C-alpha positions in Angstrom: 33.4 17.3 -37.7 30.0 18.8 -37.8 29.3 21.4 -40.5 28.5 24.9 -39.4 26.7 25.7 -42.6 23.0 25.8 -42.7 21.3 23.0 -44.6 19.9 23.8 -48.0 16.5 23.3 -46.5 16.9 26.4 -44.4 18.1 29.0 -46.9 19.0 32.5 -45.7 16.0 33.9 -47.5 13.6 31.6 -45.9 15.0 31.9 -42.4 14.9 35.8 -42.9 11.3 35.7 -43.9 10.2 33.9 -40.8 12.4 36.0 -38.5 10.8 39.2 -39.9 7.4 37.8 -39.5 7.9 36.6 -35.9 9.4 40.1 -35.1 6.2 41.8 -36.6 3.9 39.5 -34.6 5.6 39.9 -31.3 5.8 43.7 -31.5 2.2 44.3 -32.6 -1.2 43.4 -31.2 -3.3 45.1 -33.9 -6.1 43.0 -35.5 -4.1 43.1 -38.9 -1.0 41.6 -37.3 -3.1 38.9 -35.7 -4.8 38.1 -38.9 -1.4 37.9 -40.6 -0.2 35.4 -38.1 -3.3 33.4 -38.6 -2.9 33.3 -42.4 0.7 32.0 -42.0 -0.1 29.4 -39.2 -0.2 26.4 -41.5 3.0 27.4 -43.3 4.7 28.1 -39.9 3.7 24.6 -38.7 5.3 23.0 -41.8 8.5 25.0 -41.1 8.6 24.1 -37.4 8.1 20.5 -38.3 11.2 20.7 -40.6 13.1 22.4 -37.9 12.1 19.6 -35.4 13.2 16.9 -37.9 16.6 18.6 -38.2 17.0 18.9 -34.4 16.3 15.3 -33.9 18.9 14.2 -36.4 21.6 16.2 -34.5 23.8 14.1 -32.2 24.0 16.7 -29.6 22.7 20.2 -28.7 26.0 21.9 -29.7 25.8 20.2 -33.2 22.2 21.3 -33.5 22.9 25.0 -32.7 25.9 24.9 -35.0 23.8 23.7 -37.9 20.8 25.9 -37.1 22.2 29.1 -35.6 18.9 30.8 -36.0 16.8 28.3 -34.0 17.2 29.7 -30.5 16.2 33.2 -31.5 13.3 31.9 -33.6 11.9 29.6 -30.9 12.3 32.2 -28.3 10.3 34.8 -30.2 7.7 32.4 -31.3 7.1 31.4 -27.6 6.2 35.1 -26.9 3.6 35.4 -29.7 0.1 34.6 -28.2 -1.4 33.8 -31.6 1.2 31.1 -32.0 1.2 29.6 -28.5 -2.6 29.5 -28.4 -2.6 27.2 -31.4 -2.5 23.7 -30.0 -0.4 22.2 -32.9 2.0 25.1 -33.1 2.5 25.1 -29.3 3.1 21.3 -29.5 5.8 21.7 -32.1 7.4 24.5 -30.1 7.7 22.3 -27.0 9.0 19.4 -29.0 11.7 21.6 -30.6 12.8 22.9 -27.2 12.9 19.5 -25.8 15.0 18.1 -28.7 17.6 21.0 -27.9 17.8 20.0 -24.2 21.0 18.2 -23.2 20.5 15.6 -20.5 24.2 15.6 -19.8 25.6 19.0 -21.0 29.2 18.6 -22.2 30.2 22.3 -22.5 29.3 25.8 -21.6 27.1 26.3 -24.7 24.9 23.4 -23.8 24.7 24.5 -20.1 23.6 28.0 -21.2 21.2 26.5 -23.7 19.6 24.3 -21.0 19.1 27.2 -18.7 17.4 29.2 -21.5 15.2 26.3 -22.5 14.0 25.9 -18.9 13.1 29.5 -18.7 11.4 29.4 -22.1 9.3 26.4 -21.2 8.4 28.0 -17.9 6.9 30.9 -19.9 4.4 28.4 -21.4 2.9 27.7 -18.1 3.2 30.8 -16.0 3.4 34.5 -16.5 6.8 36.2 -16.0 7.6 39.2 -13.9 6.3 41.7 -16.5 2.9 40.0 -16.5 2.6 39.0 -20.2 -0.1 36.3 -20.8 -2.2 35.2 -23.7 -5.3 36.2 -21.6 -4.8 39.8 -22.8 -5.5 38.6 -26.3 -8.1 35.9 -25.9 -9.9 37.0 -22.8 -9.1 33.9 -20.7 -8.5 34.3 -16.9 -4.8 33.8 -16.1 -5.2 30.7 -13.9 -7.4 29.0 -16.6 -4.8 29.8 -19.3 -1.9 28.5 -17.3 -3.7 25.2 -16.4 -4.7 24.7 -20.0 -1.2 25.3 -21.1 0.2 22.9 -18.5 -2.3 20.2 -19.6 -1.0 20.6 -23.2 2.6 20.3 -22.2 1.9 17.3 -20.0 -0.1 15.7 -22.7 2.7 16.3 -25.2 5.4 15.0 -23.1 3.3 12.0 -21.9 2.7 11.0 -25.5 6.4 11.4 -26.3 7.4 9.2 -23.3 4.9 6.5 -24.1 6.4 6.0 -27.5 8.7 3.2 -28.1 12.3 3.6 -27.1 14.0 5.1 -30.2 17.7 4.0 -29.2 17.8 1.7 -32.2 17.1 4.5 -34.7 20.6 6.0 -35.1 21.6 8.8 -35.4 18.4 10.0 -33.6 18.9 10.4 -29.8 17.1 8.0 -27.4 14.4 9.8 -25.5 15.3 7.8 -22.5 18.5 9.8 -22.2 16.4 12.9 -21.4 14.1 11.3 -18.8 16.4 12.3 -15.9 16.4 15.9 -16.8 12.6 15.9 -17.4 12.0 14.2 -14.1 14.1 16.8 -12.4 12.1 19.6 -14.1 8.8 18.1 -12.8 9.8 18.2 -9.2 7.9 21.4 -8.3 4.8 20.3 -10.2 4.4 16.8 -8.7 1.5 17.8 -6.5 -0.5 19.4 -9.4 -3.2 17.1 -10.5 -2.6 17.9 -14.1 0.8 16.3 -14.0 -0.5 12.9 -12.8 -0.3 11.5 -16.3 3.2 12.5 -16.9 4.3 11.2 -13.5 2.8 7.8 -14.4 4.5 7.8 -17.8 7.9 8.6 -16.3 7.6 5.9 -13.6 6.3 3.3 -15.9 8.9 4.0 -18.5 11.6 3.7 -15.8 10.6 0.1 -15.1 10.0 -1.2 -18.6 12.3 0.8 -20.8 15.9 0.6 -21.9 19.1 0.8 -19.8 19.3 4.5 -20.6 16.3 5.3 -18.3 17.2 7.0 -15.0 14.9 9.2 -13.0 16.3 11.9 -10.7 16.3 11.1 -7.0 14.6 14.5 -6.2 11.7 13.4 -8.4 11.2 9.9 -6.9 11.4 11.5 -3.4 8.9 14.2 -4.3 6.4 11.7 -5.7 6.8 9.4 -2.7 6.4 12.2 -0.2 3.4 13.8 -2.0 1.7 10.3 -2.2 2.2 9.5 1.3 1.0 12.9 2.5 -2.1 12.4 0.3 -1.2 15.6 -1.8 -0.8 13.5 -4.9 -3.4 11.0 -6.2 -1.9 8.2 -8.3 -3.6 5.1 -9.9 -2.6 1.7 -8.8 -0.4 1.0 -12.0 1.7 4.2 -11.2 2.0 3.2 -7.6 3.3 -0.2 -8.6 5.7 1.4 -11.0 7.0 3.8 -8.2 7.5 0.9 -5.7 9.1 -1.4 -8.2 11.4 1.6 -9.2 12.3 2.4 -5.6 11.8 -0.2 -2.9 12.5 2.3 -0.1 9.3 4.2 -1.2 7.5 0.9 -0.6 9.0 0.4 2.7 8.0 4.0 3.8 4.5 3.3 2.6 4.2 0.2 4.7 5.8 1.9 7.8 3.6 5.0 7.4 0.5 2.6 7.4 1.8 0.7 10.5 2.6 4.0 12.4 -0.9 5.5 11.7 -2.7 2.3 12.9 -0.5 1.8 16.0 -0.9 5.5 17.1 -4.7 5.3 16.9 -6.6 5.6 20.2 -8.9 2.7 19.6 -9.3 -0.2 17.1 -12.1 -0.2 14.7 -12.0 -3.0 12.0 -14.1 -1.1 9.6 -11.8 2.0 9.8 -8.9 -0.4 9.7 -9.9 -1.8 6.4 -10.4 1.6 4.9 -7.0 2.7 6.0 -5.4 -0.3 4.5 -7.3 0.1 1.1 -6.5 3.8 1.0 -2.8 3.1 1.2 -3.3 1.1 -2.1 -0.9 -1.6 -0.8 -3.5 -4.4 -1.2 -4.4 -3.4 -4.8 -0.7 -2.9 -5.8 0.2 -6.3 -4.2 -2.6 -8.1 -6.0 -1.2 -6.8 -9.3 2.6 -7.3 -8.7 3.8 -10.3 -6.7 7.3 -8.8 -6.0 5.6 -5.8 -4.3 3.5 -8.2 -2.1 6.7 -10.3 -1.2 8.6 -7.1 -0.1 5.5 -5.8 1.8 5.0 -9.1 3.4 8.6 -9.4 4.4 8.4 -5.9 6.2 5.3 -7.1 8.1 7.1 -10.2 9.0 10.1 -8.4 10.4 8.0 -6.0 12.3 6.1 -8.8 13.8 9.3 -10.4 15.1 10.3 -7.0 16.7 6.8 -6.3 18.1 5.6 -9.9 19.0 3.3 -8.7 21.7 1.4 -6.1 19.6 -2.2 -7.1 19.1 -2.8 -4.2 16.9 -0.1 -5.2 14.5 -1.6 -8.6 14.2 -5.0 -7.1 13.4 -3.4 -4.9 10.8 -1.5 -7.8 9.0 -4.9 -9.7 9.0 -6.7 -6.7 7.6 -4.0 -6.3 4.9 -4.3 -9.9 3.9 -8.0 -9.7 3.9 -8.0 -6.7 1.6 -5.3 -8.1 -0.6 -7.5 -11.2 -1.1 -10.4 -9.0 -2.0 -8.3 -7.0 -4.5 -7.0 -10.3 -6.0 -10.6 -11.7 -6.3 -11.7 -8.5 -8.2 -9.1 -9.1 -10.9 -9.9 -10.7 -14.3 -9.3 -14.5 -13.8 -6.8 -14.5 -16.7 -4.7 -11.8 -15.0 -4.9 -13.4 -11.5 -1.6 -15.0 -10.2 -1.8 -18.2 -8.3 -1.7 -18.0 -4.5 1.4 -20.2 -4.6 3.3 -17.3 -6.2 2.5 -15.1 -3.1 2.9 -17.7 -0.5 5.7 -19.9 -1.8 7.0 -21.3 1.5 3.8 -23.1 2.9 1.8 -26.0 1.5 -0.7 -25.2 -1.1 -3.5 -27.1 0.7 -3.0 -25.0 3.8 -3.0 -21.8 1.7 -6.4 -22.6 0.3 -7.9 -23.4 3.6 -6.5 -20.4 5.6 -6.9 -17.9 2.8 -10.5 -18.7 2.1 -12.5 -16.1 4.1 -15.1 -17.3 6.6 -17.7 -15.4 4.6 -16.9 -17.7 1.6 -17.7 -20.8 3.6 -21.3 -21.7 4.8 -21.6 -21.1 8.5 -22.6 -24.8 9.0 -19.3 -26.0 7.5 -17.1 -23.7 9.7 -16.4 -26.5 12.2 -15.3 -29.1 9.7 -13.3 -26.6 7.9 -11.4 -25.6 11.0 -10.9 -29.2 12.1 -9.2 -29.6 8.7 -7.1 -26.6 9.2 -5.9 -27.9 12.5 -5.0 -31.2 11.1 -3.0 -29.5 8.3 -1.2 -27.3 10.8 -0.2 -30.3 13.0 1.1 -32.1 10.0 3.0 -29.1 8.5 4.5 -28.2 11.8 5.5 -31.9 12.5 7.1 -32.2 8.9 8.9 -28.9 9.4 10.4 -30.0 12.7 11.3 -33.4 11.3 13.5 -31.7 8.6 15.8 -30.5 11.3 18.0 -27.5 10.8 15.5 -25.0 9.3 12.7 -26.2 11.5 12.1 -23.0 13.3 12.0 -21.0 10.1 9.5 -23.4 8.5 7.3 -23.5 11.5 7.3 -19.7 11.4 6.1 -19.6 7.9 3.2 -21.9 8.8 2.3 -19.9 11.9 2.6 -16.6 10.0 0.1 -17.8 7.4 -2.3 -18.7 10.2 -1.9 -15.2 11.6 -2.6 -13.8 8.1 -5.8 -15.8 7.9 -6.6 -14.8 11.5 -10.3 -14.6 10.9 -10.3 -18.3 11.2 -8.7 -18.0 14.6 -11.5 -15.8 15.7 -14.0 -18.4 14.4 -12.2 -21.2 16.2 -12.4 -19.3 19.5 -16.1 -18.6 19.0 -16.9 -22.3 18.2 -14.9 -23.6 21.0 -16.7 -21.5 23.6 -20.2 -21.9 22.1 -19.9 -25.7 21.6 -19.4 -26.6 25.2 -23.0 -26.9 26.4 -24.0 -28.7 23.2 -21.2 -31.3 23.8 -22.4 -31.9 27.3 -26.0 -32.6 26.3 -25.2 -34.9 23.4 -25.2 -38.7 23.3 -22.1 -40.7 24.2 -20.8 -41.2 20.5 -21.7 -37.7 19.4 -20.2 -36.3 22.5 -16.9 -38.1 21.8 -16.9 -36.7 18.3 -17.7 -33.3 19.6 -14.8 -33.4 22.2 -12.4 -34.5 19.5 -13.3 -31.5 17.3 -13.1 -29.1 20.3 -9.6 -30.6 21.0 -8.8 -29.7 17.3 -9.9 -26.0 17.9 -8.1 -25.8 21.2 -4.9 -27.1 19.6 -5.2 -24.5 16.9 -5.5 -21.7 19.4 -2.6 -23.2 21.4 -0.4 -23.2 18.3 -1.3 -19.7 17.5 -0.1 -18.4 20.8 2.7 -20.9 21.4 4.1 -21.9 18.0 7.7 -22.7 19.2 8.7 -26.2 20.1 12.2 -25.8 21.7 13.0 -28.9 23.7 9.7 -30.4 22.7 7.8 -27.9 24.8 4.7 -28.1 22.6 3.6 -31.5 24.0 4.0 -30.2 27.6 2.3 -26.9 26.7 -0.6 -28.8 25.0 -1.2 -30.9 28.2 -1.2 -27.6 30.3 -3.6 -25.9 28.0 -6.0 -28.8 28.2 -5.8 -28.7 32.1 -6.4 -24.9 32.1 -9.3 -25.1 29.6 -10.9 -27.8 31.8 -10.5 -25.4 34.9 -12.0 -22.5 33.0 -15.0 -24.5 31.9 -15.5 -25.7 35.4 -15.8 -22.1 36.9 -17.3 -20.3 33.9 -19.8 -22.9 32.8 -20.8 -24.1 36.3 -24.5 -24.8 36.6 -24.5 -23.7 40.3 -26.9 -20.7 41.0 -24.1 -18.8 42.9 -20.8 -17.6 41.5 -17.7 -19.6 42.2 -16.0 -18.7 45.6 -13.1 -16.3 45.5 -10.4 -18.9 46.5 -11.5 -21.1 43.6 -11.1 -18.1 41.2 -7.7 -17.3 42.8 -6.6 -20.9 42.1 -7.7 -20.8 38.4 -6.1 -17.3 37.9 -2.8 -18.7 39.4 -3.0 -21.7 37.1 -3.6 -19.5 34.1 -0.6 -17.3 34.8 1.8 -20.2 35.5 0.7 -22.5 32.7 -0.2 -20.4 29.5 0.6 -17.0 28.1 -1.6 -14.1 29.3 -2.7 -13.5 25.7 -4.0 -17.1 25.3 -5.7 -17.0 28.7 -7.4 -13.7 27.8 -8.6 -15.2 24.5 -10.1 -18.1 26.2 -11.8 -16.1 28.9 -13.2 -13.5 26.5 -14.5 -16.2 24.3 -16.4 -17.9 27.1 -17.7 -14.5 28.3 -19.0 -13.5 24.9 -20.0 -16.8 23.2 -20.9 -19.3 25.9 -24.6 -20.2 26.1 -24.1 -20.1 29.9 -23.9 -16.8 31.7 -20.1 -16.9 32.3 -19.2 -13.4 31.5 -19.2 -12.0 35.1 -16.8 -14.9 36.2 -14.7 -14.3 33.2 -14.2 -10.6 34.1 -13.4 -11.5 37.7 -10.6 -13.9 36.5 -9.2 -11.3 34.2 -9.1 -8.8 37.1 -7.4 -11.4 39.4 -4.8 -12.2 36.6 -4.0 -8.5 36.3 -3.5 -8.1 40.1 -1.4 -11.1 40.4 0.9 -10.1 37.6 1.4 -6.7 39.2 2.2 -8.5 42.5 4.7 -10.7 40.6 6.5 -7.8 38.8 9.2 -5.7 40.5 9.7 -2.8 38.0 7.0 -0.3 37.6 7.7 0.2 34.0 7.1 -3.5 33.3 3.9 -3.4 35.2 2.5 -0.5 33.2 3.6 -2.2 29.9 1.9 -5.4 30.8 -1.3 -3.6 31.8 -1.3 -1.6 28.4 -0.6 -4.8 26.6 -3.5 -6.6 28.2 -5.9 -3.8 27.6 -4.9 -3.6 24.0 -5.3 -7.3 23.5 -8.7 -7.2 24.9 -9.7 -4.1 22.8 -8.6 -6.1 19.6 -10.3 -9.2 20.4 -13.6 -7.4 21.3 -13.2 -5.3 18.2 -13.1 -8.6 16.0 -16.3 -9.7 17.7 -18.0 -6.4 17.4 -17.4 -6.3 13.6 -20.1 -9.0 13.6 -18.6 -11.2 10.9 -18.7 -14.3 13.0 -22.3 -14.6 14.2 -25.4 -14.2 12.0 -28.0 -15.8 14.2 -30.5 -13.1 15.5 -30.8 -14.4 19.1 -27.2 -15.2 19.5 -26.3 -11.8 18.1 -28.5 -10.0 20.5 -26.8 -12.0 23.4 -23.3 -11.2 21.9 -24.0 -7.5 21.6 -25.4 -7.2 25.2 -22.4 -9.1 26.5 -20.0 -6.9 24.5 -21.4 -3.7 26.0 -20.9 -5.1 29.5 -17.4 -6.2 28.7 -16.4 -2.9 27.3 -17.7 -1.1 30.3 -16.0 -3.3 32.8 -12.9 -4.7 31.3 -11.1 -1.3 31.4 -11.5 -1.1 35.2 -10.6 -4.7 35.5 -7.4 -4.3 33.8 -6.5 -1.0 35.5 -6.8 -2.2 39.1 
């Protein structure tokens, strides 16, 4: 049983001496009283240090109060003496004593009452009470400045204590981790104060690296997550990683918030999109922590399955991957994890090819690079299908990586459209080689829009795409001085709708309209308009018609936005032609898709 007698260290004479001094200091504001407090400051700090040591040795708050019955009255009075609280070291010792008295799991009425008193006493150190006392009356500081300074002191003290090693092995001293739950609960009203950011970071990092005793309150985690998502709380990347590792639902909310903000935007702008993605800190956190990347990537993957037709979501996933690769490249090489850790389900060679940005490859090597990617995709998909039961899942992973490296899909569409005239004017042998490479690019685009192979559909689909591409080249690249007749365009539009997806058809048409050396943009717009009309005629339900029109418009906006970003064309003359055609297409496509 714990003894109720005071330790010899705290004799009645010594305790009475300090209680008398504190009473004199708290009741008088004369220069002589303040001078007396200053003269005793060093001895007071020594005494408080001894009190703190005794409190830390107690197994619980009840035992501490039984051994040191004077401690509550002493600490309470000292906290109201401005000359004491204004001293950084004394204030620090007071806070540590109060914290050592706090019971994370109160066992009786005494500890419950003590906890309530401790909360109120600590609040006095950061805000004036109803009677308006404050140290500013004694040192001339504005109230706000004083309270901010005091809050910073308390945060610094608690952060330092949390960052110390777990003390659970040092019996009989209590483990600090036992108190983190209560401290996190106390911090809830302060999470949006910038001064508390170091304390929030220390709590979250301790929660994922410390002993089994660590448990943060749900209210604290929710407040931090909400404050961060609402941009009322600014956290560094390490703290965000700790938050998301501690609470996966907060990571899911961050991803969903980003998706929602992007999908609800009126227009697609890739520069703005990259800024949005980077501002979420998702790419930076994912580069530092592989589990965070795998969870975020899985959320994107599931949303893509649910929203397969969303062009904006595909652009977002590509932007996220691009920003993630940039954050990873900025890391110190010795801290950088291998790509295989982030993409464990696809061949390493395909990872390197697709996750190398076009800007990192010389423009003259783009075609060969893409031919290699196409060959690797064909091999990977064939091997996955050859394995049988899990074929669809394996092919999906390969296709999803192609989507993540979607900048190369944009490059493939550009090169496919711009290479046609060159192929026609080349010699026989070089023309054959050029046609072979064009087929590789066309296969890559076909796989991107038609990845499934149920009932061996891919072979049949590939034949259809080649025929459609031949028809498109015939009408869009025709050297005839007059545009193709309307019945010829009707036949091609009908062929497009019946043989390939509208998204692939739109991609091929826009690529020809923007990048082809021949002036085929007007013909491409006419074909898009005819496709839109024919789809409306084929649909019976009005809601489906409107959804299809919106889907086509959104797809066109996203494709044109990728071109407008001007990542794919650095030649001055070609760039001028591309920009002029883009302006024309942006002006006419909306009407074409709304007819």
